[in-house]
C-alpha positions as CSV (number, residue, x, y, z in Angstrom):
1,M,2.2,-14.7,46.2
2,S,4.8,-16.6,48.3
3,E,8.5,-16.4,47.7
4,P,10.4,-19.6,46.9
5,S,12.2,-21.2,49.8
6,V,15.9,-20.5,49.9
7,P,18.1,-23.5,50.6
8,T,20.0,-23.5,53.9
9,V,23.6,-22.2,53.4
10,V,26.2,-24.3,55.1
11,D,29.3,-22.4,56.3
12,A,32.4,-23.6,54.4
13,L,34.4,-23.4,57.6
14,E,32.0,-25.6,59.5
15,P,32.3,-29.0,57.8
16,W,29.9,-30.8,60.1
17,P,26.5,-29.3,58.9
18,G,23.9,-29.4,61.7
19,T,21.2,-30.0,59.1
20,V,22.5,-33.5,58.4
21,D,21.5,-36.6,60.5
22,W,25.0,-38.0,61.2
23,R,25.3,-41.7,62.1
24,P,28.3,-42.4,64.4
25,V,30.6,-45.4,64.1
26,S,30.9,-48.0,66.8
27,G,32.6,-47.1,70.1
28,R,34.4,-50.5,69.8
29,L,36.7,-48.9,67.2
30,I,38.4,-47.1,70.2
31,A,39.6,-50.5,71.5
32,V,40.9,-51.4,68.0
33,H,42.9,-48.1,67.9
34,L,44.2,-48.6,71.5
35,I,45.4,-52.1,70.7
36,G,47.2,-50.8,67.6
37,I,48.8,-48.0,69.6
38,A,49.9,-50.5,72.3
39,T,51.4,-52.8,69.6
40,W,53.5,-50.1,68.0
41,T,54.5,-48.8,71.5
42,V,55.8,-52.3,72.4
43,I,57.7,-52.6,69.1
44,L,59.3,-49.2,69.4
45,L,60.2,-49.7,73.1
46,A,61.8,-53.0,72.3
47,G,64.0,-51.2,69.8
48,A,64.9,-48.6,72.3
49,V,65.6,-51.1,75.0
50,T,67.9,-53.0,72.6
51,G,69.7,-49.7,71.9
52,V,70.2,-49.2,75.7
53,A,71.4,-52.8,76.1
54,L,73.9,-52.5,73.2
55,G,75.2,-49.0,73.8
56,G,73.7,-47.5,76.8
57,Q,73.8,-44.1,75.3
58,V,71.5,-41.4,76.7
59,I,69.7,-40.9,73.4
60,W,68.0,-44.3,73.8
61,F,66.5,-43.2,77.2
62,W,65.2,-40.1,75.5
63,A,63.8,-42.3,72.7
64,M,61.9,-44.5,75.3
65,G,60.5,-41.4,77.0
66,G,59.4,-40.0,73.6
67,V,57.7,-43.3,72.6
68,L,55.9,-43.4,75.9
69,L,54.8,-39.8,75.7
70,L,53.6,-40.3,72.1
71,A,51.7,-43.4,73.1
72,V,49.9,-41.6,76.0
73,W,49.0,-38.7,73.7
74,R,47.7,-40.9,70.9
75,S,45.7,-43.0,73.5
76,V,44.0,-39.9,74.9
77,I,43.2,-38.6,71.4
78,A,41.9,-42.0,70.1
79,A,38.4,-41.7,71.7
80,R,37.9,-38.2,70.3
81,A,39.2,-39.3,66.9
82,V,36.7,-42.2,66.7
83,R,33.8,-40.0,67.8
84,A,34.7,-37.6,65.0
85,W,33.9,-40.2,62.4
86,G,30.4,-40.2,61.0
87,Y,28.4,-40.7,57.9
88,A,25.0,-39.6,56.5
89,E,23.0,-40.9,53.6
90,R,21.2,-38.3,51.6
91,D,19.0,-38.5,48.5
92,K,21.8,-38.1,46.0
93,D,25.0,-38.6,47.9
94,L,26.8,-40.0,50.9
95,L,28.6,-37.7,53.4
96,V,31.6,-39.0,55.4
97,R,33.3,-36.9,58.1
98,H,36.3,-37.4,60.2
99,G,39.3,-35.6,61.8
100,L,40.0,-33.5,64.8
101,L,42.6,-30.9,64.0
102,V,42.1,-31.1,60.2
103,R,38.4,-31.9,59.5
104,H,37.5,-33.8,56.4
105,L,34.1,-33.9,54.8
106,S,33.8,-36.2,51.8
107,I,30.7,-36.0,49.6
108,V,30.4,-38.9,47.3
109,P,27.5,-38.8,44.7
110,Y,25.9,-42.2,44.3
111,A,26.1,-41.9,40.5
112,R,30.0,-41.6,40.7
113,M,30.5,-44.8,42.7
114,Q,32.1,-47.6,40.8
115,Y,32.1,-50.2,43.5
116,V,31.8,-50.7,47.3
117,D,34.0,-53.0,49.4
118,V,33.4,-54.3,52.9
119,T,36.6,-55.3,54.7
120,A,37.5,-56.5,58.2
121,G,41.0,-57.2,59.4
122,P,41.6,-59.7,62.2
123,L,41.4,-57.1,64.9
124,E,38.2,-55.6,63.5
125,R,36.7,-59.1,63.3
126,A,37.6,-59.8,66.9
127,F,35.6,-56.7,67.9
128,G,32.7,-57.4,65.5
129,L,33.5,-54.5,63.2
130,A,33.9,-53.9,59.4
131,T,34.9,-51.1,57.1
132,V,33.0,-49.9,54.1
133,Q,35.3,-48.6,51.3
134,L,33.8,-46.6,48.4
135,H,35.6,-46.4,45.1
136,T,35.0,-43.7,42.5
137,A,36.5,-42.9,39.2
138,A,38.6,-40.1,40.8
139,A,41.4,-41.7,42.9
140,A,41.4,-38.8,45.4
141,S,37.7,-39.1,46.1
142,N,37.6,-42.5,47.6
143,A,36.0,-42.5,51.0
144,R,35.7,-45.1,53.8
145,V,33.5,-45.6,56.9
146,P,35.3,-47.7,59.5
147,G,33.9,-49.2,62.7
148,L,30.5,-50.5,61.5
149,A,28.8,-53.6,62.7
150,P,29.0,-56.3,59.9
151,Q,25.2,-56.2,59.4
152,E,25.3,-52.4,59.0
153,A,28.3,-52.6,56.7
154,S,26.5,-55.1,54.5
155,R,23.3,-53.0,54.5
156,L,25.2,-49.8,53.6
157,R,27.1,-51.7,50.8
158,D,23.9,-53.1,49.3
159,R,22.1,-49.7,49.6
160,L,25.0,-47.8,48.0
161,T,25.4,-50.3,45.3
162,A,21.7,-50.2,44.4
163,L,21.6,-46.4,44.5
164,G,24.8,-46.2,42.4
165,E,23.3,-48.5,39.8
166,D,20.0,-46.5,39.7
167,R,21.8,-43.1,39.4
168,A,24.3,-44.4,36.8
169,E,21.5,-45.5,34.5
170,G,20.3,-41.9,34.2
171,L,23.7,-40.7,32.8
């Protein structure tokens, strides 16, 4: 007589289970992040330059150095942060992962989804990207998948909506 198979145990400290087929987001999301970083850097530097022009105090020079240092650090991290995003569709739920220092793994059961949005801001549209936002009854459990091609975002939205309706009927 054969013994029943034991399900694979996933280490709670390793939130990126290797048994899951993760789908990455588009690399074009890196450019979107870099443009956002550059925009904020210019705005903050303009404020610091104004401070230098008006008062010439040393603190404004330190502020400019801090802004530039932060911009360089965020730019270096941007590519790794985008590569950390991923999602996986399973039989009963959707997994979404992201984060470098603090890793997040969201597991959203299809039956708990209320509705699914697809959004694309002006910068995302310029790079041919969209974001899928999942809404559930619990405010803290909402998940999003940024950096998808519009066709993939629409496909994922339609699939999640259909699976959510099928699973909700069984409740």
